[in-house]
C-alpha positions in Angstrom: -50.8 -69.8 -61.8 -50.0 -73.0 -61.0 -51.8 -74.4 -64.2 -50.4 -72.3 -66.4 -46.9 -73.8 -65.1 -47.9 -77.3 -65.4 -49.2 -76.7 -68.9 -46.1 -75.2 -70.2 -43.7 -77.5 -72.1 -40.7 -76.1 -71.0 -41.4 -75.7 -67.7 -39.7 -79.4 -66.5 -36.6 -77.9 -68.4 -36.2 -74.9 -67.5 -36.4 -75.4 -64.0 -33.9 -78.5 -63.9 -31.2 -76.9 -66.0 -31.6 -73.0 -64.1 -31.1 -74.8 -60.5 -28.3 -77.0 -61.7 -26.5 -73.6 -62.9 -27.7 -71.7 -59.7 -26.2 -74.7 -57.5 -23.0 -75.0 -59.7 -22.6 -70.9 -59.0 -23.2 -71.6 -55.3 -20.8 -74.4 -55.2 -18.0 -72.0 -56.3 -18.8 -69.8 -54.6 -19.3 -71.2 -51.3 -16.5 -73.9 -51.6 -18.7 -77.0 -49.4 -17.8 -80.3 -50.7 -21.2 -81.6 -49.7 -22.6 -79.0 -51.8 -22.3 -80.7 -55.5 -24.9 -79.1 -58.0 -25.9 -82.8 -58.8 -27.8 -82.9 -55.3 -28.0 -79.5 -54.5 -30.6 -79.2 -57.9 -32.4 -82.2 -56.7 -33.2 -81.4 -53.7 -34.2 -78.0 -55.1 -35.9 -79.3 -58.3 -38.2 -81.3 -55.6 -38.6 -78.6 -52.9 -39.9 -76.7 -55.8 -42.4 -79.6 -57.1 -44.1 -80.0 -53.4 -43.6 -76.1 -53.0 -45.7 -75.6 -56.3 -48.3 -78.7 -55.7 -46.8 -80.1 -59.2 -46.7 -84.1 -59.9 -44.0 -85.5 -60.7 -45.8 -87.0 -64.0 -46.5 -83.5 -65.3 -42.8 -82.4 -64.1 -41.7 -85.4 -66.2 -43.6 -84.7 -69.3 -42.2 -81.5 -69.6 -38.1 -82.1 -69.1 -38.7 -85.3 -71.0 -36.4 -84.2 -73.7 -33.3 -84.5 -70.8 -34.3 -88.0 -70.8 -34.4 -88.3 -74.6 -30.5 -87.1 -74.5 -29.4 -89.7 -72.8 -29.5 -91.8 -76.0 -27.1 -89.7 -77.9 -25.0 -89.2 -75.0 -24.2 -92.8 -75.4 -22.8 -92.3 -78.6 -21.0 -89.2 -77.5 -19.2 -91.4 -75.2 -17.0 -92.5 -78.2 -15.7 -88.7 -78.4 -13.4 -88.9 -75.6 -12.2 -92.5 -75.8 -10.9 -91.6 -78.9 -9.5 -88.2 -77.9 -7.5 -90.4 -74.9 -6.5 -93.3 -77.4 -3.1 -92.3 -77.0 -3.3 -92.5 -73.2 -5.4 -95.9 -73.6 -2.7 -97.6 -75.7 0.2 -96.3 -73.6 -1.4 -98.0 -70.4 -3.2 -100.6 -71.8 -2.9 -103.0 -69.7 -3.0 -100.9 -66.5 -6.2 -99.5 -67.6 -8.0 -102.6 -68.3 -6.6 -104.5 -65.1 -8.0 -101.3 -63.0 -11.3 -101.2 -64.5 -12.2 -104.5 -65.0 -11.2 -105.1 -61.1 -13.9 -102.2 -60.4 -16.3 -103.6 -62.7 -16.5 -106.9 -60.8 -15.9 -106.0 -57.3 -19.0 -103.7 -58.3 -20.8 -106.2 -59.5 -19.8 -109.5 -56.6 -19.8 -106.9 -53.9 -24.1 -106.2 -54.8 -24.6 -109.7 -55.2 -23.8 -110.7 -52.1 -25.4 -107.9 -49.6 -28.3 -108.6 -52.0 -27.9 -112.8 -51.2 -27.3 -111.2 -47.2 -30.5 -109.1 -47.4 -33.0 -111.4 -49.7 -33.2 -108.9 -52.5 -35.8 -109.9 -55.4 -34.0 -110.3 -58.5 -35.8 -107.2 -60.2 -34.4 -105.2 -57.4 -30.6 -106.9 -58.0 -30.9 -105.9 -61.2 -31.5 -102.7 -60.9 -28.2 -101.6 -58.7 -25.7 -103.8 -60.7 -25.0 -101.1 -63.2 -24.9 -98.3 -60.8 -21.4 -97.5 -60.6 -21.4 -96.6 -65.1 -22.6 -93.5 -66.5 -26.8 -93.3 -66.7 -27.0 -93.1 -70.5 -25.5 -96.9 -70.2 -26.8 -98.2 -66.9 -30.5 -97.3 -68.0 -30.6 -99.3 -71.1 -28.3 -102.3 -69.2 -31.1 -102.2 -66.1 -34.1 -102.2 -68.7 -32.4 -105.3 -70.6 -31.9 -107.0 -67.3 -35.8 -106.2 -66.3 -34.9 -104.0 -63.2 -36.6 -100.8 -61.6 -34.7 -97.6 -63.7 -36.2 -95.5 -60.4 -33.8 -97.8 -58.7 -31.0 -97.9 -60.7 -31.4 -93.9 -60.8 -30.5 -94.0 -56.9 -27.7 -96.2 -57.2 -26.2 -93.7 -59.5 -26.8 -90.7 -57.6 -25.7 -92.1 -54.3 -22.4 -93.4 -55.6 -21.9 -90.5 -58.3 -22.3 -87.9 -55.3 -20.7 -90.3 -52.3 -17.3 -90.7 -54.8 -17.2 -87.2 -55.6 -17.4 -85.8 -52.2 -14.9 -88.2 -50.3 -12.6 -88.9 -52.9 -10.2 -86.7 -51.9 -9.6 -87.0 -48.9 -9.3 -91.2 -49.4 -6.7 -90.3 -51.6 -5.1 -87.8 -49.2 -5.4 -90.7 -46.3 -3.9 -93.3 -48.7 -1.5 -91.3 -50.1 -2.3 -91.8 -53.8 -0.5 -88.8 -55.7 -0.7 -90.4 -59.3 -2.4 -88.9 -61.6 -3.5 -91.6 -63.4 -4.4 -94.1 -60.5 -6.8 -91.1 -59.2 -8.6 -90.9 -62.9 -9.2 -94.6 -62.8 -10.6 -94.5 -59.3 -12.5 -91.7 -60.0 -14.2 -92.9 -63.1 -14.7 -96.6 -62.3 -16.5 -95.5 -58.9 -18.4 -92.7 -59.4 -19.0 -92.4 -63.2 -19.6 -89.0 -64.8 -19.6 -87.2 -61.3 -16.4 -88.7 -60.6 -15.1 -87.5 -63.9 -16.8 -83.9 -63.2 -14.6 -83.9 -60.1 -11.3 -85.3 -61.5 -11.4 -82.2 -64.0 -10.8 -80.5 -60.5 -7.9 -82.1 -59.6 -5.9 -81.9 -63.3 -6.2 -82.7 -66.7 -4.5 -86.3 -66.5 -7.0 -87.0 -64.1 -9.9 -85.9 -66.0 -8.0 -87.9 -69.1 -8.2 -91.0 -67.4 -12.1 -90.8 -65.6 -13.4 -89.8 -69.2 -11.5 -93.3 -70.6 -12.7 -95.2 -67.8 -16.3 -94.2 -67.7 -16.6 -95.6 -71.7 -14.5 -98.3 -70.7 -16.3 -99.6 -67.8 -19.6 -98.9 -69.5 -18.6 -101.6 -72.1 -17.4 -104.0 -70.1 -20.5 -103.6 -67.8 -22.9 -104.2 -70.6 -21.2 -107.9 -70.8 -21.0 -108.3 -67.1 -24.0 -107.6 -65.9 -26.7 -109.8 -68.0 -23.9 -112.5 -66.5 -23.8 -111.6 -62.7 -28.0 -110.9 -63.7 -28.5 -114.6 -64.0 -26.9 -115.7 -60.8 -29.8 -114.2 -58.8 
């Protein structure tokens, strides 16, 4: 059975999508904040591979289409930006200042922490783009000479943590403005933050989606500059 699974061209694809759908269903049923579909699906996928004794290379080969789709996904990000262009025009100053502040805060925090802990250049540039969507982050990481696996870890941590604690932070700090919530989620937690924003409201979702695109564009220019500092 194991051999037939490994030889299947679509085993990894079916497993990944199936576990994500199951995790999303469980979240809706159990309503646990910690049970985010992304985190649960990743943990379940790892468990399945270990139990079945399937190595990562075999899994990756049969789920490669998901990685391939990251490139067209980058282009598709232009769609929500176009749809929300009226919001960008209406709140241009607030959006650009908020997003730029978030991008620079992320980059400078990573820079100083890398200095503090003595990280090598390849690890430093790998986590610089941790707060933008993977479609952009992985490309930026590759161009900067980083390690894709470290970038994915940073992306996962930022996205999962932000989507779990965002509502609590908003409540504690009394942040009730929908635009501010959307900007914060999209800026700190990329697409996972945008998914969480969709649960909060239409305006939050629109601003988070817009922020993901704008932050990604800014990061493309900021990372090469910051990469040269260490």
